[in-house]
N, C-alpha and C positions, 0 to 999 in steps of 0.2 A: 512498477507497481506498483547513516540511515539506521542501520540496526546497531547504532552506536550505543554501547552500554546496555545491550538488550537485557531484559529482565528474565529471560529464560535461557536455560542451557540445553543444548540438544539432548534428547533422551537417547537417541541412537547415534552417538558420535563416532563409534568405532565399528568399522565394517567387520573386523575379526571377532569382536566381542559378540555382536548380534549373530554373526554367521555361525560361531561355535554354539551359541545358546539356542538358536532357532533354526538350524540348518534343515532339520526334518520338516518344520512347518513350511519353510520357503520352498524346499524341493517338492513337497506335496502339492504346492500350487503351481509348480512348473516354472519357478523364477530362477532357479539356480543351475539349470542345465546349460552349460556354455555352448553346446551344439545348437540349442534353439535360441540363438542370439536375436534373430529377427522377431520371433514370437515374444521374447522378453522385452524388446524395445517397444513393440506395439502395446504390450500390456502396461508398460511404464507410461507411455504417452496417454493411454486411456485413464490411468490413475491420476496423472497430472491434470487432465481435462476435468475429471470428476471433482477434484478439489476446487477448481475455478467455478464449476457449475453449482456446487453445493453452497459456496459463499454468495454467489450472485443471485441464487434463487430465493434468498432470504435477506435482502439488503437492509431491512428495517428491524432486524432481530434485536432483542434486548442487549445482546453481546456487542453488536456494532454501535448501538445508541450509547452504551456506556463509554466506549472509547471516543466516540464523537463528542460527547459532552465533556470528557476529560480534555480533549484537544482545545475545546472552546474555553474551558475554565482556565487552562494554562495561558491561553492567548490573552484573556482579560487581565490576568495577574501580571503579565509582562508589559501591559499598557497602562499601568496605574499612574505613571508619570506623563501620559500623553496629554498634549495641549488641547486635544479635541474632545468635545462633549461626547459622553457615552451614548451610542445610538445614532450619532450623526453620520452623514455620508463619509466624511473624512476618517472618523474613528472606525467605522465598519470596514473600510478599505484596508486600514492598518491591521484590523483584527483578522481579516481573511488571510493576509500575508503570514501572520503569526500562526494561524490555524494550519496553513499549508505546511509550514516548517515543522510544526508539531506532529502532523500526520506522517511526515517523512521520517522523523527521527525518534519520536517518543517510544518508550518500551511498550510492546504489545504482547501480552501473554496469550498464547494459543495452546489448546489442549488437543490431544489425539482422541477423537471419539472412537468408541468400540468399532463402529462400522468403517473407520478409516485405518484400522490396525494393519490390514493387508497392504494398503497403499504405503503406509509408513515403513513397513518391512521391505517393500520393494525399493523405495527410495534409498533406504539404508544399505540394501544389498548392492546398490550401484554407487555407494559412497556419497550420497546426497542428503541434504538436511531437509526433511519433510516439514518440520516446524517453520523453518525460515521461508520455504516456498509458500506455505499457508499464510504466514505473516504478511508477505508481499501482497497476496490476494486481498487480505483484510484492509491493508492500506489503500489499495485501489478502490475498494468499495466505500471507504471513508471519503475519498475524493468525490465519488459519485453523490454521496449525501451532501457534501459541501456545495457541489454544483446546484443541487436543488435549493439549498439555503440561499445561495447567491441569486438565483432566478426569482425567488420570492421576496427579495429585499427591496422594499419600496423606496428606500433612500437613495438607491443607486441610479445613475443615468444608464441609458441603453449601452453607451460606449463603455462604461465601467463593467457592465455585465459581460459584454463581448470580450473585453480584455481578460477579465478574471476567468471566464470560461476557456479561453485560449490557453492560459497558464495551466489550468486544471487538466485539460486534454494533453498538454505536453508532459505533465507529471505522470499521467496514467500511461502514456506511451513509454516513458522512461522506466516505469515499474514493470511494464510488460517486457521490455528489453532486458531488465535485470532478471526477471524470472527465466527468460530464455537462456541467459548467460549462466544462471545457476544450474540449469539442466545440463549444461556443457561442463559443469564442474568448476566454474569460475567463482572466485571470491568476489562477491558483488558489493562489499562494503564501500569501496571507493566510488562505485557508480551511484550509490545512494547518497553519499556525501555531496557528489557533484549535483545531484538533483536539488538538494537544499540550496546550494549556491545559485542554481539556475532560477530559483524563485525570486531572489533579490535582484538578479540581473534583469529578469523579465519585467519586474516592477519599474526599474529604471528605464529600460528601453521603451516600454509602453506608456511611460509617463502617467502611471496610475495615480489618481488623486488630483491631477491638474485638469482644469476645465478649459476647453477651447471655445472659440466663438461658435463653432458648429454644435458643440455639446449644449451650449446655452440656448441656441435656437431650437434644437431638438426637444429641449425640456419645456418649451413654451406650449 
C-alpha cells in the first residue's frame, strides 16, 4: 500500500492501556464482548473499509498534495548530480524511480480525525495500529497521483508510461497485501522494505530509460 524511521508513534500502542482507560466506551459500542466475536469482526472490517473509502474519496486533498510535493522535492534533491537535463525524458524516468521509493519509505504523519476515533479504538482493542493502517492507504493514494503525473508527461514514450504504470500497479498491490497482513497482526516493515527493492529490480528488468527500435518507430 517502508515505515522505516516513521515520524509518528502509535497513539494507542498498548491494548491494556486503552482497554483500562476506555473500556466503558468500547463496551458501550459493543466491541468488547467476547461472545459477539462475529459481530466484532464485521464491525472491524467495516471500520477498515471506511478508512480506505475516506482516503480515496478525496485523492487531491491538500494533505495528499503536500506529501506528493514532498516526495517530488526529495527526488529532485537526490538527482542533483544526474548527468541528464532536468525535465528531459531520461531525467524524468529517474525522478519517478526516486519518487516511488520516497512514497514507500518517507515518514508520513497521519492524525486521527474525531469521526475516526471509534475506528481507532476498535483497531486498538484488537491489538492493531490504526495509524499505520491509515498511512498505508495514504501511500497507495500517492501512487495513484503519481500515475496521473506519468500519464500526463509528454516527454515519455508510450512504452515508458506502460512500464512505469506496471510498476505503480505492482506497488499498490504490495501495499494492499501489506494492509491485509497488518489486519492479521503481522509486522509489515519487512514487506514494505521489499517493496522499495522491487522498484529498482523492476527498473532493471523492464530496462526503463533504454530505447528500442520499436520505441523509436512508435515515436515517429
